[in-house]
N, C-alpha and C positions, 0 to 999 in steps of 0.2 A: 504494500500500500504506500503510495507516494505521500509526501508531506502535504501536497495540495489537497489531497483527499482527506487527510486527517484533520486539517485545520480549515475551518470555513474561510472563504475569501474575505468576508467582512469582519473577521476577528482581528482586532488590533494587537500589536505586540505587547502593549501594556496589559490588556485584558488577559492574554494568554499567560503572561508572566505572573499576574495576580492569581490566576486559576492554578498555576503550578505551585504557588506558595500555599494556597488552600489545600491542594492535594498533599503536599508534604506535611502540613500541620495535622490534617485529619488522619493520615496514615500513621504518623508518629504517635498519635493518641489512641488509634483504633486497636492496635495490637496489645499494648498494656491493658487497655480497658477490657478487652475480651478475656485476657488471662486472669485479670482480677475478678471478673464476673464469674468465671468458672470456679476459681478458688473460693469465693464467698458463697456461691451456691452449694458447693460440695460441703463446706463447713455447716451450713444450715441443714443439709440433708443428713449429715453424719450425726448430728446432735438432736436427739428426740425432743429435748426441752426447747431448743430453738425452733424446730420444725412444727411442733404442736402448739406453741404459744400463739394465741390469737392475734396479738399485736404484730407478729412477724409475717403474717400471711400476705398482707398488701405489699410489704417490703420485698418478699420473695417474688410475687407476681410482677411487680415493677422491674425487678432485677432481670427476670426472664424476658420480659417485653423489651427492655432496653438492650439486652444482649442481641435479640433478633434485629432491632433497629441498627445497632452498630455493625452487624455482619451483613445485612442486606441493603437497606436504603443508603447507609453511609458508603458502602462499596460502590453502589450505582452512582452516587454523587462523585466519588473519587474518580471513576471512569470518565465522567463528564469533565471534571476539573483538569484531567490530564490531557484531554483532546480539545476542550472547549466546544464540544459538539455531542449531541445525543446519538448513541449507536445502540441498537439499530434504529433507523428512521422509520418508526412505526407508531401509528396511533394506539395500537394495542399495547405496545411496550410502555408508552407514556401513560396510558390509563392504568396499567398494572402498577407501575412505579408510583404514581401519585396516590393510588388507592392504598397501597401498603404504607407509604410515607405518612399520609394524612391519618390513616386509621390508628397506627401505633402511637403517633404523636398525641392525638386527641384522646385515645383511650387511656394513655398514661396520665394526661392532664386531668381528665375527669376522675380517674381513680385516685389521683393525689388529692383532689378536692374532697372526695368521699373519705379518704384516710384522715384528713384534718378534722372532719366532722365526727367520724367514728372515734377518734382518739379522746374526745371529750367523754364519751361513754366509757371507754376503757380505763381512763384515769379516775373519773369521779363516780361512775355507776357500773362498775365491772360486774356486780352481782346480777344486773339485768341481763347479762350475756351468759349466764351460767347454764341455762337449759339448752337442750339440743334444738328445740323449736325456735328459740330466740336467735340462736346462732345462724340457723338456716335463713330465717326471715330477714334479719338485720345485719348479717355479716356475709354469708356466702352468696346469697342471691344478689345483693347490691354489687359485689365484686364481679360476678358473672355479667350482670347487666352493663356495668361500666366498661367491660372489656369487649362485649359483642356489639353494643349499640353503634359505636363509630364505624365498625366494619360494615354493618348493614346500611347505615346512613350513606356512607361514601360509595358503596357498591351501587346503590340505587341512583345516585346523582352523577356518578362518573360513567357508569356503564349503561344505565337504562333510561336516563333522562333524555328526552328527544331534543337534542341541540346539535349543531354542526361543530365537530372538534376544530379547535383553532390552536393546535399545539405548535410551539416554536422550538425547533430542534437545536437552536443556538442558545437556548436559555436553560438554566437549571430547572429540573422538574418539567421541562417542556413548557415553561411559563405557568399557565393555569388551565384547569379543565373548563369546558365551555359553560357549565352551569353557573359559573361566577358572573357571566354576563346577564343573568336574570337576577335583578336586584333583590327581589323578595327572598329568593333561596340563598343568595350570597349573604344577605344581612342576617337571615335566620341562622345560617351556619356560623357566621362570625360572632353573633351575640350569644347564642345558646351553647355552642361547642368550644368557643374560645374565651369570650369575655367573662361569662358567669364563673367558670372554674378558676380562671386566672385571678379574678378579684376575690373569690371566695377563699382561696388558699391562704393569702396573708391575713385576711380578716379572721378566719377561724383559728389559724395558728397563733396570731397575736392574742386572741381572746383566751385560748388555752393557756398561754404563758401567764397572762394576767390572773386568771382563775387559780393557776397553780401557785403563784407567788402569794396571793391573798389567803390561800388555805395552807400555806407552808407550816405555820406554827401548829395547827391541829394535826397535820399529817406527820409531823416529825415524831409524834408519840409512837407511831408504828414504824420502826426503823426500816424493816424489810420493805414495807409498802412504799415508804418515802424514796428509797433507793431505786426500786423498780419503776416507779412513776417518773422519777427524775430522768432515768435513762430513756423512757419513752418520749418525754417532752424534748430532751436534748436531740434525740434522733430525728424527731419530726421537724424541729426547727432547723436542723442542719439540711435536711432534704428540701424543706420549704425554701430556704435561702438559695439553694441550687436552682430550683424551679423558677423562682422569681428572677434570678440573674439571667437565666437562659431564655425566658419567655417575655420578660418586660420589654426589651427592645423591639421584638417583632410585633407585640400587641400595640406598642406606642406608634409604630409605623402603620399598623392597620387602622388605628383610630384616625390618624392623619389622612390615610387614603380615603376612608369613608366620609370624613367631614370636608376635606378640601378637594379630593380628586374624584369623588363620586363613587367610590367603592371598588374600583379596578386597580389592582396593584401594578405599578410600573415595573419594568424589568429589573431596575436597580434594587428594588425592595426584595424581589425574589432572589436576586444574586447575592445579596449581602445579609439581609435580616432573616431570611428563611433558614440560614445555617446556624443561627444562634441556638435554637433548641437542640441542635446536634450535641452541643457541649453538655446538655443535661444528661443525655444518654451515655456520653463518653466518660463523664466524671461520676455518674451515679454509683457504680460499684465501689469507687474509692471513698465516697462520702459514707456509704453504708459500712464499709470496713472501719473507717476512722471514728465513726460515731458509736461503734459497738466495742466496749472495753474488753469483752471476752475474746473477740476476734483479734483485737490488737495484742492481747496477751498471748494468744496462740502463735502469732508471728514471732514474738520475742522468745517463745519456747523453742521454735523451730530453728531460729537463727544460729545458736551455738552449734547445733548439730551439723549445719551446712558448712561451717568453717573448719 
């Protein structure tokens, strides 16, 4: 394949250079992230107390989902960054790519919002989750719904919605699927699937922290419960900080697009801001590892044996 075939004629040298930088950055993070995900997941599976603890279930699901994102959509994006062109030039490929990309991103975002709400129950009303029925109704079913709803939503509007595809093979993610040009659907998607969870996450996490501090004196009487709940709060706040850092730039750009530009994201928003949530998935296993004292202690135990 000749260089003229690999690089579109309208691609500037600066754009290609910047894409190569993105390729190098994501590749350098992708491999350690995948290794860390496998390690953290194996530790959760090896320890029954980790695996069976109800407050770890969402953490594990997010870990698996982020691992899939790191290995599939990130790899597809790296291929684009390396050539500055989508290969193969196919509407079906673009549809599948955007479907997987959007579905994993939004399912994780919604599930994180649910986790912030559920942690109030796990910290302050854990007894309400003791029965099998309550766990099924208020824990397992919401997790399943959070994970499958985005896949169904985006399958319908990417593959089944009657509109003419307008994919751009010179843009990341082929720019946008055609349902975005229908304002009512695009606004519903943006508001319901993006803005509600991204605003709910810091509000619910902040409320949890405030409630925890206010009840600190009473909870210190039960030392074991205090330590357990403190770990849950610290872990949630750590993951929340990661999600806000990764999603806030994109959502700020989306708000600007909707208010100023009429709801259609320009290419530079897709090229730059769409990659910020990638860092959520790439850094997630490290945040889980560092926010869990038991896992950190396990690494310290292994280190002398490796030297």
